[in-house]
Each structure stands twice: as structure tokens, then as C-alpha cells.
C-alpha positions in Angstrom: 112.2 107.0 89.6 112.6 103.2 89.7 110.0 100.8 91.2 112.3 99.8 93.9 112.8 103.4 95.0 109.1 104.0 95.0 108.5 100.9 97.0 111.3 101.8 99.5 109.8 105.3 99.9 106.4 103.8 100.7 107.9 101.4 103.2 106.8 98.3 101.2 109.2 95.4 101.9 110.4 93.2 99.1 109.3 89.6 99.4 112.0 87.2 100.3 112.3 83.7 98.9 115.5 81.9 99.9 117.9 80.6 97.4 117.7 80.8 93.6 114.1 81.6 92.7 113.9 82.7 89.0 110.8 83.6 87.1 108.3 83.9 89.9 104.6 83.5 89.1 102.0 84.4 91.7 98.2 84.1 92.3 95.8 84.8 95.0 93.0 82.5 96.1 90.7 83.6 98.9 93.2 86.2 100.2 96.1 83.6 100.3 99.1 84.2 97.9 100.7 81.3 96.1 104.0 81.7 94.3 105.9 79.1 92.1 109.4 79.6 90.6 111.2 78.0 87.8 113.6 75.4 88.9 113.6 72.8 86.2 117.3 72.1 86.8 116.6 70.9 90.3 114.7 68.0 91.7 112.2 68.1 93.3 111.3 71.0 91.0 108.9 74.0 90.8 108.7 75.0 94.5 105.4 76.2 95.7 105.2 78.9 98.5 102.3 80.5 100.2 101.8 83.8 102.1 99.0 85.7 103.7 100.9 89.0 103.9 103.3 88.9 100.9 106.1 89.3 103.5 106.4 85.8 105.1 106.7 82.9 102.6 106.5 79.2 103.5 107.4 76.4 101.2 104.4 74.1 100.9 105.6 71.6 98.3 106.8 71.0 94.8 104.9 70.6 91.5 107.4 68.1 90.3 108.1 65.6 93.0 108.1 62.2 91.4 110.9 61.0 89.1 108.3 60.0 86.3 107.3 63.7 86.1 110.6 64.7 84.7 112.5 63.2 81.8 116.2 64.3 81.5 116.8 62.4 78.3 
């Protein structure tokens, strides 16, 4: 049985991040979840989201938000 079928049978919703969100990395700090995705081809890059329930995600900023942080040479 696949993980998605197991989660579906348990009623666990998949988290939804809008748009192209490859290679997600997540951590939890004091019960709050933070997620960053790879987006080196976009600027600003490396969007950072937070959630308190793993269902609702809010974009809170970008790790790369100044032109001097990214060299496209």
C-alpha cells in the first residue's frame, strides 16, 4: 500500500503549497512548522512558509531577497 493511500484512509490531508514548490524542507520550532522550497531559478528565492497545523500554510518571506545574495554569472 502506498503512503498516499495510507494517509487517505486515515483522513490526513496533504499539505498544499501553491505553485511550483520542489524539494520541500521542514522543521518545527515550539510547535510551529516552517517549510522552505527550492526556487533558485526565481527571484526572490527560497520561499519560507509557516503553519501551526500542517494544513494551512502562509508565506512569510524569502531567504534570498536582495540582488547581491544571488549571482547569475
